[in-house]
C-alpha positions in Angstrom: 167.7 329.1 138.4 167.5 331.1 141.6 168.1 334.8 141.8 171.4 334.2 143.6 172.7 331.8 141.0 171.8 334.3 138.3 173.9 337.0 139.9 176.8 334.6 140.4 176.7 333.7 136.7 176.5 337.4 135.7 179.6 338.1 137.9 181.5 335.4 136.0 180.4 337.0 132.7 181.6 340.4 134.0 184.9 338.8 135.0 185.3 337.2 131.5 184.8 340.6 129.9 187.3 342.2 132.4 189.9 339.5 131.6 190.0 340.7 127.9 191.8 343.8 129.2 194.7 345.1 127.2 196.5 348.3 127.9 198.5 351.0 126.1 201.2 353.0 127.8 201.7 356.4 126.3 205.1 358.1 126.1 204.1 360.4 129.0 203.3 357.3 131.1 199.5 357.6 130.7 197.8 354.1 130.7 194.7 353.4 128.7 192.7 350.2 128.9 190.8 348.4 126.2 188.3 345.5 126.4 186.9 343.1 123.8 183.7 342.7 125.9 180.7 340.5 125.1 178.3 340.8 128.1 179.2 344.1 129.8 181.0 347.2 128.6 183.3 347.0 131.6 185.5 349.9 130.4 182.6 352.2 130.2 181.3 351.1 133.6 184.8 351.5 135.2 184.9 355.1 133.8 181.4 355.7 135.3 182.5 354.4 138.7 185.8 356.4 138.5 188.2 353.5 139.0 191.9 354.3 139.2 194.6 352.2 137.6 195.1 350.0 140.7 191.4 349.1 140.8 191.1 348.5 137.1 194.0 346.1 137.2 192.6 344.2 140.2 190.9 341.5 138.1 189.2 339.2 140.5 185.9 337.4 140.8 185.2 339.1 144.1 185.7 342.5 142.5 183.4 341.5 139.6 180.7 340.6 142.1 181.2 344.0 143.8 180.5 345.9 140.5 177.5 343.7 139.6 176.0 344.6 143.0 176.8 348.3 142.5 175.1 348.3 139.1 171.8 347.3 140.7 171.9 349.7 143.6 173.8 347.8 146.4 176.9 349.1 148.1 178.5 345.6 148.1 178.0 342.0 147.1 177.1 340.9 150.7 174.2 343.4 150.7 172.9 341.9 147.4 173.1 338.3 148.5 171.2 339.1 151.8 168.6 341.2 150.1 164.9 340.4 150.2 163.1 338.4 147.5 161.5 341.6 146.2 164.9 343.4 146.0 166.5 340.4 144.3 163.7 340.3 141.7 164.1 344.0 141.0 167.9 343.6 140.8 167.5 340.7 138.3 165.1 342.7 136.2 167.5 345.6 136.0 170.7 343.6 135.4 169.0 341.8 132.5 168.8 345.3 130.9 172.1 346.8 131.9 175.1 346.5 129.6 176.8 349.9 130.0 177.0 353.0 132.0 174.2 354.7 130.1 171.8 351.9 131.0 172.6 352.3 134.7 172.6 356.1 134.6 169.2 356.3 132.8 167.6 354.1 135.5 169.3 355.9 138.4 168.1 359.3 137.0 164.6 358.0 136.5 164.3 356.7 140.0 165.7 360.0 141.4 163.3 362.2 139.4 160.2 360.2 140.2 161.0 359.8 143.9 159.5 356.3 143.6 162.0 354.8 146.1 160.2 356.4 149.0 157.4 354.0 148.5 159.6 350.9 149.0 161.1 348.1 146.9 157.8 346.6 145.8 156.7 349.9 144.4 160.0 350.3 142.6 159.7 346.8 141.2 156.2 347.5 139.9 157.4 350.8 138.4 160.4 349.1 136.8 158.2 346.5 135.1 156.0 349.2 133.6 158.9 351.5 132.8 160.7 348.9 130.7 157.4 347.9 129.0 157.1 351.4 127.7 159.6 350.6 125.0 160.0 353.5 122.5 157.9 355.8 124.6 160.8 356.2 127.0 162.8 357.8 124.1 160.7 360.9 124.4 162.9 361.8 127.2 165.8 362.2 124.8 164.0 364.1 122.0 165.3 367.5 121.0 163.4 370.3 122.7 161.9 371.5 119.5 160.0 368.2 119.3 158.4 368.7 122.7 155.0 370.5 122.8 153.8 371.9 126.1 150.0 372.1 126.0 147.8 374.1 128.2 144.2 374.9 128.9 141.4 373.3 126.9 143.8 371.8 124.3 145.7 370.0 127.0 142.6 368.7 128.7 141.3 367.4 125.3 144.5 365.7 124.5 145.0 364.1 127.9 141.6 362.5 127.7 142.9 360.5 124.8 145.6 358.8 126.9 145.0 355.7 129.1 146.7 354.7 132.3 149.4 353.0 130.2 150.9 356.5 129.7 151.1 357.0 133.4 153.2 354.1 134.5 153.6 354.8 138.2 150.2 356.5 138.7 151.7 359.7 140.1 152.2 361.9 137.0 150.3 365.2 137.4 148.4 366.4 134.4 150.3 369.7 134.6 153.5 367.9 134.0 152.6 366.1 130.8 154.2 367.0 127.5 153.5 365.6 124.1 155.9 364.6 121.4 155.0 366.4 118.1 156.7 363.6 116.3 154.8 360.6 117.6 152.0 362.2 119.7 152.9 360.3 122.9 152.9 361.7 126.4 155.8 362.0 128.8 156.6 363.7 132.1 158.2 367.1 131.4 160.2 367.2 134.6 161.9 363.9 133.6 163.0 365.2 130.2 166.8 365.4 130.1 166.6 367.4 127.0 164.0 369.9 128.4 166.0 370.4 131.5 169.3 370.8 129.6 168.1 373.1 126.8 165.4 375.1 128.5 167.2 376.4 131.6 165.2 379.6 131.5 162.2 377.7 132.8 162.0 377.5 136.6 160.4 374.6 138.4 157.4 376.8 139.2 157.1 377.8 135.5 157.4 374.1 134.5 154.6 373.2 136.9 152.4 375.9 135.4 153.0 374.9 131.8 
């Protein structure tokens, strides 16, 4: 199956999930939508993309194709079907892992924080392969802050020497940005940690770099 056929089939799956739509009209006129989805959590994705009632009721294959394209970083379906082979390979890799808004948002935030896009589609594809191969190691990004240990000095150097390139998937992590999970003793990039950014606002970017 070609990349393009894959995306066409996924758009049809998206449409099937969309067609399960039922709605509830409250006494104040507010309308809520519900979906018995199988392939894509369309309701969650529609909320993420801030659809209004008119858009959510516009159940069409062309619209399903549009949202499939948006999920993998394209503005519209036409951009996706005219993308390069590398871009299509990346899009397929991502879409096979995207089911809801959280999946999409996690990837978008990771790309933004790493700045990997500046190196081109091939670099992003390589990073995506390695990122998704990390498995549970990615979950360090969501650990409570008390389970993150910021090492410094000789202790940090000693610990870093225990880690192979497998812990540095894109080859760009600075040693000063590593943190270690006290629960599983795996390394992650401190500046990518959602929990650390959210729960430790007292640390400036300069202080983080010095940690």
